[in-house]
Backbone as CSV, one residue per row, in Angstrom:
resi,resn,N_x,N_y,N_z,CA_x,CA_y,CA_z,C_x,C_y,C_z
1,MET,0.894,-1.204,-0.021,0.096,-0.032,0.045,0.940,1.198,0.042
2,VAL,0.427,2.352,-0.637,1.075,3.522,-0.785,0.338,4.839,-0.134
3,TYR,0.932,5.609,0.561,0.508,6.839,0.814,1.543,7.916,0.414
4,MET,1.146,8.875,-0.234,1.739,9.981,-0.898,1.197,11.153,-0.571
5,GLY,1.747,12.054,0.218,1.172,13.465,0.745,1.904,13.916,1.894
6,ARG,1.442,14.812,2.560,1.915,15.496,3.623,1.702,14.697,4.872
7,THR,2.681,14.642,5.682,2.583,13.834,6.947,2.238,14.864,8.098
8,SER,1.240,14.844,8.748,0.748,15.637,9.826,-0.097,14.745,10.775
9,VAL,-0.420,15.298,12.066,-1.088,14.363,12.967,-2.390,14.099,12.452
10,GLU,-3.231,14.945,11.931,-4.478,14.824,11.361,-4.591,13.704,10.268
11,LYS,-3.516,13.379,9.632,-3.590,12.346,8.519,-3.572,10.952,9.123
12,ASN,-3.135,10.777,10.374,-3.031,9.615,11.212,-2.317,8.372,10.288
13,ILE,-0.956,8.693,9.841,-0.244,7.858,9.078,0.188,6.745,9.989
14,LYS,0.313,7.008,11.284,0.809,5.963,12.090,-0.256,4.816,12.115
15,ALA,-1.487,4.863,11.986,-2.505,4.064,11.786,-2.363,3.089,10.630
16,PHE,-1.945,3.739,9.555,-1.642,3.193,8.336,-0.427,2.219,8.369
17,LEU,0.687,2.726,8.930,1.924,2.017,9.119,1.672,0.830,10.194
18,SER,0.645,0.827,10.886,0.476,-0.064,12.056,-0.408,-1.283,11.647
19,LEU,-0.976,-0.998,10.357,-1.761,-2.246,9.899,-0.997,-3.503,9.875
20,GLU,-1.926,-4.484,10.245,-1.244,-6.002,10.006,-1.846,-6.467,8.845
21,MET,-0.887,-6.316,7.830,-1.193,-6.994,6.536,0.053,-7.365,5.842
22,PRO,0.031,-8.358,4.862,1.106,-8.851,4.129,1.694,-7.765,3.181
23,GLY,2.879,-7.743,2.881,3.315,-6.724,1.998,3.973,-5.536,2.557
24,THR,4.279,-4.507,1.977,4.974,-3.355,2.423,4.057,-2.073,2.415
25,GLU,4.145,-1.325,3.502,3.688,-0.116,3.340,4.563,1.066,3.052
26,LEU,4.453,1.822,1.987,5.170,2.898,1.519,4.566,4.123,1.761
27,VAL,5.502,5.157,2.409,5.038,6.449,2.653,6.112,7.440,1.979
28,MET,5.571,8.149,0.953,6.328,9.000,0.370,5.850,10.510,0.456
29,SER,6.539,11.335,1.469,5.952,12.431,2.034,7.157,13.473,2.379
30,ASP,6.457,14.728,2.923,7.018,15.633,3.481,6.236,16.021,4.768
31,GLY,6.622,16.838,5.438,5.567,17.390,6.655,6.320,17.345,8.000
32,PRO,5.688,17.815,9.015,6.125,17.919,10.278,6.241,16.518,11.039
33,ASP,5.575,15.600,10.577,5.667,14.268,11.240,6.740,13.163,10.678
34,LEU,7.376,13.670,9.532,8.120,12.903,8.875,9.311,12.228,9.544
35,ALA,9.969,13.030,10.355,11.208,12.464,11.092,10.666,11.523,12.115
36,MET,9.532,11.738,12.782,9.077,10.610,13.724,8.713,9.435,13.251
37,LEU,8.149,9.403,11.976,7.656,8.186,11.285,8.885,7.660,10.784
38,LYS,9.797,8.304,10.238,11.147,7.495,9.860,11.781,6.797,10.983
39,GLN,11.733,7.348,11.919,12.480,6.722,13.087,11.608,5.565,13.688
40,LYS,10.374,5.849,13.980,9.671,4.746,14.419,9.269,3.624,13.591
41,PHE,9.031,3.786,12.306,8.370,2.843,11.347,9.314,2.334,10.095
42,SER,10.535,2.964,9.918,11.220,2.595,8.869,12.031,1.156,9.301
43,GLN,11.395,0.091,8.700,11.779,-1.410,9.015,11.642,-1.998,7.696
44,GLU,11.989,-3.353,7.866,11.986,-4.036,6.556,10.584,-3.997,5.914
45,GLU,9.381,-4.088,6.524,8.045,-4.059,5.967,7.583,-2.675,5.639
46,ASN,8.049,-1.568,6.346,7.566,-0.187,6.108,8.908,0.619,5.391
47,LEU,8.375,1.464,4.302,9.431,2.314,3.810,8.932,3.745,3.915
48,VAL,9.722,4.643,4.664,9.151,6.072,4.800,10.272,6.747,4.133
49,MET,9.886,7.562,2.977,10.601,8.313,2.187,10.447,9.720,2.192
50,ASP,11.327,10.567,2.169,11.344,11.951,2.101,11.195,12.586,0.632
51,LEU,10.035,13.208,0.167,10.011,13.566,-1.255,10.942,14.661,-1.422
52,ARG,11.450,15.294,-0.510,12.512,16.236,-0.833,13.724,15.996,-1.116
53,GLN,14.192,14.750,-0.849,15.637,14.270,-1.076,15.841,14.222,-2.632
54,LYS,17.184,14.611,-3.041,17.386,14.755,-4.357,18.367,13.709,-4.719
C-alpha cells in the first residue's frame, strides 16, 4: 500500500503504518511528522521516504 502526501497528526499515518497485513507500506512524503515516522516505522516491511531528497 502507498501513501503519498503531507505527514501531519490529522492524517493519522501511524495507523496506516501499524496495519497488520502482508506486504510493504510505503510512505512518500514531507511534513512535520516525517522524522518521527522514519524513526519509528522504517523497518523491513515499512518504507518512509522524504519527497524532498534529491
